[in-house]
C-alpha positions as CSV (number, residue, x, y, z in Angstrom):
1,M,1.4,12.6,-18.3
2,K,4.9,12.5,-19.7
3,H,5.4,16.2,-18.6
4,R,4.1,15.4,-15.1
5,H,6.7,12.6,-14.6
6,G,9.4,15.1,-15.8
7,V,8.2,17.6,-13.2
8,L,8.2,15.0,-10.5
9,A,11.7,13.8,-11.5
10,A,12.9,17.4,-11.4
11,L,11.4,17.9,-8.0
12,S,13.2,14.8,-6.6
13,V,16.5,16.3,-7.8
14,L,15.7,19.8,-6.8
15,L,14.6,19.3,-3.2
16,P,17.9,17.7,-2.0
17,M,19.9,20.4,-3.8
18,V,17.9,23.1,-2.1
19,S,18.7,21.7,1.3
20,A,22.4,21.4,0.5
21,M,22.8,24.9,-1.1
22,P,24.7,27.4,1.1
23,C,22.5,30.4,0.4
24,R,20.0,32.7,2.0
25,A,16.9,31.2,3.7
26,E,14.7,33.3,1.4
27,T,16.2,31.5,-1.6
28,H,15.4,28.2,0.0
29,L,11.8,29.2,0.5
30,D,11.5,30.4,-3.0
31,Q,12.9,27.2,-4.4
32,A,10.7,25.1,-2.1
33,A,7.7,27.1,-3.2
34,S,8.5,26.7,-6.8
35,A,8.8,22.9,-6.4
36,M,5.5,22.7,-4.6
37,Q,3.8,24.9,-7.2
38,A,5.2,22.7,-10.0
39,Y,3.6,19.7,-8.3
40,L,0.3,21.4,-7.8
41,D,0.1,22.5,-11.4
42,F,0.0,18.9,-12.4
43,A,-1.6,17.1,-9.4
44,D,-4.8,15.2,-10.0
45,Y,-8.0,16.8,-8.5
46,G,-8.3,14.3,-5.7
47,G,-4.6,14.3,-4.9
48,G,-4.6,10.7,-4.0
49,V,-7.5,10.9,-1.4
50,V,-9.4,7.7,-0.7
51,T,-12.6,7.4,1.4
52,P,-13.3,4.4,3.5
53,A,-16.3,3.7,1.4
54,Q,-14.1,3.4,-1.7
55,I,-12.2,0.5,-0.1
56,V,-14.4,-2.6,-0.3
57,E,-14.2,-5.3,2.5
58,G,-10.7,-6.7,2.5
59,D,-9.5,-4.5,-0.4
60,W,-7.5,-2.3,2.0
61,K,-5.0,-5.1,2.3
62,Q,-3.6,-4.1,-1.1
63,F,-2.1,-1.0,0.6
64,L,0.9,-0.7,2.9
65,V,-1.1,1.1,5.7
66,V,0.9,3.8,7.6
67,D,-0.5,5.1,10.9
68,A,0.9,8.6,11.2
69,R,-0.3,9.3,14.7
70,S,1.8,9.4,17.9
71,R,2.9,6.1,19.4
72,E,0.5,6.5,22.2
73,R,-2.5,6.9,19.8
74,F,-1.2,4.0,17.7
75,E,-1.2,1.8,20.8
76,T,-4.9,2.6,21.6
77,G,-5.9,1.0,18.3
78,H,-5.0,1.1,14.6
79,I,-5.9,-0.5,11.3
80,P,-4.8,-4.1,11.3
81,G,-1.2,-4.6,10.0
82,A,-0.5,-0.8,10.0
83,L,3.1,0.4,10.1
84,H,3.7,3.2,12.6
85,I,5.6,6.2,11.4
86,E,4.6,9.5,13.0
87,W,3.6,12.1,10.5
88,R,6.6,14.4,11.4
89,E,9.0,11.5,10.6
90,L,7.6,10.4,7.3
91,V,9.8,12.6,5.1
92,A,13.0,11.7,7.0
93,R,12.0,8.0,6.8
94,R,10.6,8.1,3.3
95,N,13.2,5.6,2.0
96,E,11.6,2.9,4.2
97,L,8.5,3.3,2.1
98,P,8.0,1.3,-1.2
99,R,7.4,3.0,-4.5
100,D,5.9,-0.1,-6.0
101,R,3.0,-0.6,-3.7
102,L,0.1,1.7,-2.7
103,L,0.6,3.6,0.6
104,L,-2.4,4.5,2.7
105,L,-1.6,7.2,5.2
106,Y,-3.9,8.1,8.1
107,C,-4.2,9.8,11.4
108,D,-7.3,10.3,13.6
109,S,-9.0,12.9,11.3
110,G,-6.8,13.1,8.2
111,M,-5.4,16.5,9.0
112,L,-1.9,15.6,10.1
113,S,-1.5,12.7,7.7
114,A,-2.6,15.1,4.9
115,Q,0.6,17.2,5.5
116,A,2.8,14.2,5.3
117,H,0.9,12.9,2.3
118,F,1.5,16.2,0.4
119,A,5.2,16.2,1.3
120,L,5.6,12.6,0.0
121,R,3.7,13.4,-3.2
122,V,5.9,16.5,-3.8
123,L,9.0,14.2,-3.3
124,G,7.7,11.8,-5.9
125,W,5.8,9.2,-4.0
126,E,2.9,9.1,-6.5
127,N,1.8,5.8,-4.8
128,S,0.8,7.7,-1.6
129,R,-2.9,7.8,-0.8
130,L,-4.6,9.6,2.1
131,L,-7.5,8.1,4.0
132,Q,-10.0,10.9,4.1
133,G,-11.4,11.4,7.6
134,G,-8.7,9.2,9.1
135,L,-9.3,6.5,11.6
136,N,-12.4,8.2,12.8
137,A,-14.1,7.8,9.4
138,W,-12.6,4.3,9.0
139,K,-14.3,3.2,12.2
140,Q,-17.6,4.9,11.3
141,A,-17.6,2.9,8.0
142,G,-17.2,-0.3,10.0
143,G,-13.4,-0.7,9.4
144,A,-11.6,-3.1,11.8
145,T,-9.0,-2.0,14.3
146,E,-6.5,-3.9,16.5
147,Q,-4.6,-3.2,19.6
148,Q,-1.4,-5.2,19.5
149,A,2.4,-4.9,19.1
150,E,3.6,-2.4,16.6
151,H,4.5,-3.6,13.1
152,D,7.5,-1.3,12.4
């Protein structure tokens, strides 16, 4: 565990340096690949994936829920209290996300939010969790949704 935290700390230092280095694109890709591989070498098997069935009635409120879909999809209905940050913006807006509270990311199916979840985990947001199956699975499990003003 101690080694894993060291790797994550190294990644959080390495990634900003990679983007600031004036070198060839190939070197950037190699460094990014090394950072991702270092994360994967020590990631837990589930990688922070949560199924709707694992979240008991009302227990989901322990999470800061982040809807990673488009604004239009968000407005059609979302998990109550969800913050809207589109999946492509999550890395750029990562400093808006707490590190001391569980994050629950979702999209419609889990495919797009999985990409943002992986990026956040590589960047050191170990508190990030992914809702497997996304909003579709949430609704199938009887999870509530709301259609109201955005919470971001």
